[in-house]
ZAMARGU-4260 file (C-alpha; in steps of 0.2 Angstrom, whole numbers, plus 5000, padded with zeros to 4 digits):
<rodrens>
0) 4994/5074/5221 | 4990/5056/5215 | 4974/5056/5224 | 4969/5074/5222 | 4970/5075/5203
5) 4956/5067/5192 | 4958/5054/5179 | 4953/5066/5166 | 4966/5079/5171 | 4980/5066/5172
10) 4976/5061/5154 | 4976/5079/5148 | 4994/5081/5156 | 5000/5065/5148 | 4994/5071/5131
15) 5005/5086/5133 | 5021/5077/5138 | 5035/5076/5126 | 5040/5058/5120 | 5056/5056/5131
20) 5046/5060/5147 | 5030/5050/5143 | 5040/5034/5142 | 5043/5035/5161 | 5025/5039/5166
25) 5021/5020/5167 | 5034/5017/5180 | 5026/5028/5193 | 5011/5018/5198 | 4998/5006/5191
30) 4986/5020/5190 | 4997/5031/5180 | 5001/5016/5168 | 4983/5013/5166 | 4979/5031/5162
35) 4993/5033/5151 | 4988/5018/5140 | 4970/5023/5140 | 4975/5041/5134 | 4986/5036/5120
40) 4978/5038/5102 | 4994/5033/5092 | 5004/5018/5094 | 5019/5010/5085 | 5024/4992/5089
45) 5038/4981/5083 | 5034/4963/5087 | 5044/4947/5089 | 5037/4931/5080 | 5033/4924/5097
50) 5024/4940/5104 | 5012/4939/5119 | 4994/4941/5117 | 4991/4957/5107 | 4972/4958/5110
55) 4975/4959/5129 | 4988/4973/5127 | 4977/4983/5115 | 4962/4981/5126 | 4970/4994/5138
60) 4971/5007/5124 | 4953/5012/5124 | 4956/5028/5114 | 4968/5021/5101 | 4964/5028/5083
65) 4981/5025/5074 | 4991/5009/5075 | 5007/5003/5065 | 5013/4985/5067 | 5031/4980/5061
70) 5042/4965/5063 | 5057/4967/5075 | 5073/4970/5065 | 5080/4952/5068 | 5064/4944/5060
75) 5067/4942/5042 | 5050/4935/5037 | 5032/4932/5042 | 5019/4920/5037 | 5001/4924/5032
80) 4994/4915/5048 | 5005/4927/5059 | 4999/4943/5051 | 4981/4936/5050 | 4982/4933/5069
85) 4988/4951/5072 | 4974/4958/5061 | 4960/4948/5070 | 4967/4954/5087 | 4967/4972/5081
90) 4949/4970/5074 | 4943/4964/5091 | 4951/4976/5102 | 4952/4993/5093 | 4934/4998/5087
95) 4939/5017/5086 | 4953/5014/5074 | 4955/5026/5060 | 4973/5023/5054 | 4981/5005/5052
100) 4997/5000/5045 | 5002/4982/5046 | 5019/4978/5039 | 5022/4961/5046 | 5018/4951/5031
105) 5004/4947/5019 | 4986/4946/5026 | 4971/4936/5019 | 4953/4940/5015 | 4944/4934/5030
110) 4953/4945/5043 | 4951/4960/5032 | 4932/4958/5031 | 4932/4956/5049 | 4942/4972/5051
115) 4930/4982/5040 | 4915/4976/5051 | 4924/4979/5068 | 4932/4996/5063 | 4919/5005/5053
120) 4928/5022/5055 | 4944/5016/5046 | 4950/5029/5034 | 4968/5024/5031 | 4974/5007/5028
125) 4991/5000/5023 | 4993/4981/5020 | 5003/4968/5011 | 4994/4955/5000 | 5001/4939/4994
130) 5001/4935/4975 | 4991/4930/4966 | 4977/4942/4970 | 4960/4936/4964 | 4950/4951/4968
135) 4951/4968/4977 | 4932/4969/4979 | 4934/4967/4998 | 4939/4985/4998 | 4921/4991/4995
140) 4918/4985/5013 | 4928/4999/5020 | 4916/5013/5017 | 4926/5027/5025 | 4943/5023/5017
145) 4952/5039/5011 | 4970/5033/5011 | 4975/5016/5004 | 4992/5007/5002 | 4994/4990/4995
150) 5010/4980/4992 | 5010/4964/4983 | 5023/4951/4988 | 5028/4933/4984 | 5033/4924/4968
155) 5016/4916/4963 | 5010/4917/4945 | 5000/4933/4943 | 4981/4931/4941 | 4977/4930/4922
160) 4958/4933/4924 | 4955/4951/4923 | 4944/4960/4936 | 4942/4975/4925 | 4923/4974/4922
165) 4919/4971/4941 | 4910/4986/4947 | 4905/4989/4965 | 4890/4998/4971 | 4901/5007/4984
170) 4913/5018/4974 | 4929/5021/4984 | 4931/5039/4989 | 4950/5038/4990 | 4961/5053/4992
175) 4978/5044/4991 | 4982/5028/4983 | 5000/5020/4984 | 5004/5003/4975 | 5020/4994/4977
180) 5027/4978/4969 | 5014/4977/4955 | 5020/4965/4941 | 5014/4966/4923 | 5001/4952/4925
185) 4993/4958/4941 | 4976/4961/4933 | 4967/4962/4949 | 4973/4980/4951 | 4960/4984/4937
190) 4947/4984/4950 | 4954/5000/4957 | 4953/5009/4940 | 4935/5005/4939 | 4930/5008/4957
195) 4939/5023/4963 | 4931/5040/4962 | 4938/5052/4948 | 4933/5067/4959 | 4942/5063/4975
200) 4959/5055/4971 | 4973/5068/4974 | 4989/5058/4976 | 4995/5043/4966 | 5011/5033/4970
205) 5019/5018/4962 | 5034/5010/4970 | 5044/4996/4962 | 5031/4992/4950 | 5033/4984/4933
210) 5014/4985/4928 | 4998/4994/4931 | 4986/4979/4927 | 4977/4982/4910 | 4985/4997/4901
215) 4969/5003/4893 | 4959/5003/4909 | 4973/5013/4918 | 4974/5025/4904 | 4956/5028/4904
220) 4956/5031/4923 | 4971/5043/4924 | 4965/5054/4910 | 4948/5056/4919 | 4955/5062/4936
225) 4950/5079/4940 | 4959/5084/4956 | 4976/5074/4955 | 4989/5085/4964 | 5003/5073/4968
230) 5012/5059/4958 | 5026/5049/4964 | 5035/5036/4954 | 5049/5026/4962 | 5059/5013/4953
235) 5046/5011/4939 | 5056/5011/4923 | 5044/4998/4914 | 5029/5010/4916 | 5036/5027/4917
240) 5033/5031/4899 | 5015/5025/4900 | 5011/5036/4915 | 5020/5052/4909 | 5011/5050/4893
245) 4994/5049/4901 | 4998/5063/4913 | 5003/5075/4899 | 4986/5070/4890 | 4976/5074/4906
250) 4966/5090/4901 | 4966/5096/4919 | 4979/5107/4927 | 4978/5102/4945 | 4995/5092/4946
255) 5007/5102/4956 | 5019/5089/4963 | 5030/5076/4953 | 5043/5064/4960 | 5053/5052/4950
260) 5066/5041/4957 | 5078/5029/4949 | 5069/5024/4933 | 5066/5038/4921 | 5065/5039/4902
265) 5073/5055/4894 | 5061/5056/4880 | 5045/5053/4890 | 5051/5066/4903 | 5054/5079/4889
270) 5037/5075/4882 | 5028/5077/4898 | 5037/5094/4902 | 5033/5101/4885 | 5015/5095/4883
275) 5008/5095/4900 | 4995/5108/4905 | 4999/5108/4923 | 5008/5121/4933 | 5021/5111/4944
280) 5025/5119/4961 | 5036/5105/4967 | 5048/5094/4957 | 5059/5080/4965 | 5070/5070/4954
285) 5083/5057/4957 | 5088/5052/4939 | 5107/5049/4938 | 5108/5045/4920 | 5091/5051/4914
290) 5091/5070/4917 | 5102/5082/4908 | 5103/5101/4903 | 5089/5099/4890 | 5077/5094/4904
295) 5082/5109/4915 | 5080/5121/4901 | 5063/5115/4897 | 5058/5115/4915 | 5063/5133/4917
300) 5053/5138/4902 | 5037/5128/4906 | 5037/5128/4925 | 5043/5146/4930 | 5033/5147/4945
305) 5042/5132/4953 | 5043/5133/4972 | 5052/5117/4977 | 5066/5109/4966 | 5075/5094/4973
310) 5089/5085/4963 | 5098/5070/4969 | 5113/5062/4961 | 5109/5070/4944 | 5127/5068/4937
315) 5123/5072/4919 | 5117/5090/4922 | 5130/5105/4921 | 5132/5121/4930 | 5127/5130/4915
320) 5110/5121/4914 | 5107/5124/4933 | 5111/5142/4931 | 5099/5144/4917 | 5086/5135/4927
325) 5090/5147/4942 | 5087/5162/4931 | 5070/5156/4926 | 5063/5151/4943 | 5073/5164/4954
330) 5057/5174/4958 | 5047/5159/4965 | 5059/5146/4971 | 5059/5144/4990 | 5067/5127/4992
335) 5082/5120/4983 | 5090/5103/4986 | 5106/5098/4977 | 5111/5081/4985 | 5126/5072/4980
340) 5128/5083/4965 | 5143/5080/4954 | 5142/5097/4946 | 5147/5105/4963 | 5163/5094/4963
345) 5167/5097/4945 | 5164/5116/4943 | 5171/5127/4957 | 5162/5143/4960 | 5146/5137/4951
350) 5136/5138/4968 | 5140/5156/4970 | 5133/5161/4953 | 5118/5151/4956 | 5114/5158/4973
355) 5114/5176/4966 | 5098/5172/4957 | 5089/5163/4971 | 5087/5175/4985 | 5070/5169/4990
360) 5077/5152/4996 | 5071/5147/5013 | 5076/5129/5013 | 5093/5123/5006 | 5099/5105/5006
365) 5117/5102/5000 | 5119/5085/5009 | 5133/5073/5004 | 5143/5085/4993 | 5159/5079/5000
370) 5170/5091/4990 | 5161/5107/4996 | 5174/5119/5003 | 5172/5133/5016 | 5177/5147/5004
375) 5163/5142/4991 | 5150/5140/5005 | 5154/5156/5014 | 5153/5166/4997 | 5136/5158/4992
380) 5128/5159/5009 | 5128/5178/5009 | 5114/5177/4996 | 5102/5167/5007 | 5098/5180/5020
385) 5080/5173/5022 | 5086/5155/5025 | 5076/5145/5038 | 5082/5127/5036 | 5099/5121/5031
390) 5105/5103/5028 | 5124/5100/5026 | 5124/5082/5031 | 5139/5073/5025 | 5148/5088/5019
395) 5164/5082/5027 | 5176/5096/5021 | 5167/5110/5029 | 5174/5117/5045 | 5169/5129/5059
400) 5173/5144/5047 | 5157/5139/5037 | 5147/5141/5053 | 5154/5158/5057 | 5148/5164/5039
405) 5132/5155/5042 | 5128/5164/5058 | 5133/5181/5051 | 5122/5180/5035 | 5107/5170/5040
410) 5098/5178/5055 | 5082/5168/5053 | 5089/5150/5054 | 5077/5138/5063 | 5084/5121/5059
415) 5102/5115/5054 | 5108/5097/5050 | 5127/5095/5053 | 5128/5076/5054 | 5143/5068/5047
420) 5152/5085/5044 | 5168/5078/5051 | 5177/5095/5049 | 5165/5104/5061 | 5170/5103/5079
425) 5163/5107/5097 | 5168/5125/5096 | 5159/5128/5080 | 5143/5120/5086 | 5144/5131/5102
430) 5147/5147/5092 | 5131/5143/5081 | 5120/5139/5096 | 5125/5156/5104 | 5123/5166/5089
435) 5108/5159/5080 | 5094/5167/5090 | 5080/5158/5081 | 5087/5141/5081 | 5075/5127/5086
440) 5081/5111/5079 | 5099/5105/5078 | 5105/5088/5071 | 5123/5084/5076 | 5133/5070/5084
445) 5132/5068/5103 | 5151/5070/5105 | 5151/5088/5097 | 5139/5095/5111 | 5148/5101/5126
450) 5140/5102/5143 | 5139/5121/5141 | 5131/5119/5124 | 5118/5107/5131 | 5113/5120/5145
455) 5111/5134/5132 | 5100/5123/5121 | 5089/5119/5136 | 5088/5138/5140 | 5084/5142/5122
460) 5072/5127/5119 | 5082/5120/5105 | 5078/5102/5101 | 5093/5091/5097 | 5092/5075/5086
465) 5107/5065/5085
</rodrens>
């Protein structure tokens, strides 16, 4: 067979192999190893500090379009010279690259300019820059860039010379912009607010940020965005009020998804909910001390077409607040996450009442609710007849009884997460596999899968993820 089949046919076969099988292909012969490498389009590498020549390795991957580089877990830091060397190797060996993530450490200007010349098709770039950053004007060299992620690192003094009046002849047509580690004095960020297209940007992410450069430049930018669909704010307490205020004053209604983690402001969030003109479809909040029933009531009043609601560790909300919200969004809500939810622990029976108003739910996440009992789960799950995905990770008091109720009421289940459910045993997992006819994905500990269960999963094409 090795001599009969052409290279092209082998490569097509390799493309269709699942990951566990493809890793063994290179062991068959040198030809197979060469063809496997040349057929790969996506590659993720974890590198030790004394890695062998990356250029030589990458030169065998002629069709590589997506590359991610990370440090091995035992490597705690990386120098700029180390990351620059990697970037130069990539620029010289991967002319067809469209997606690049380099998370090994900060890179400097020269290899970035070399990359923009050698990889003209690059549309997604994720890099770390060392503070202080004098200018981001080098980004105008990446003419096809659509997705940009920049993280600033180091303890150097922020650059005090503002770049806000620097305009490039090549406006960035970004669709997604993610900024991480921005300090209050990092004014080089202003270059982005003056050179990103107002028409194309649809996703904006801030993570671990204490500033946005010049507040006025940022405010002018965000108020003029015309197609902003997603905003994510993670651990950004210093700038949350500024961002929410500007979002509420944006006169367009395109925003459909908002995520806020660990760093909210009660008054700013209430103001945004009441004053915004958008029609949110997805709301994801992890605000242990900054979300209460007043927010839930306003959300139900303003965003009654909500399709996705995720609440994590929100200990200040009550069952009454959640039931009021459930009544308001019951006709539209399709995904609900109540992760590590104190109200489940404090108000027995609350989930049963809530479920009766949310009969369109297809995705339900109750992970890490350690006090959830079989009786309450069995009573509530009867309301979710159209459920497709269920996550019960860390619900340690649930037993096999809950799985019997689940299989009885939810005939459309496709994916279930049972990791760290210590009360669920081998027999319960076997029962679910046999009685969930549409199940295609199961997450469970390896020791809870009997030999018989593994055979049944193979016959039914169920994927297991330990």
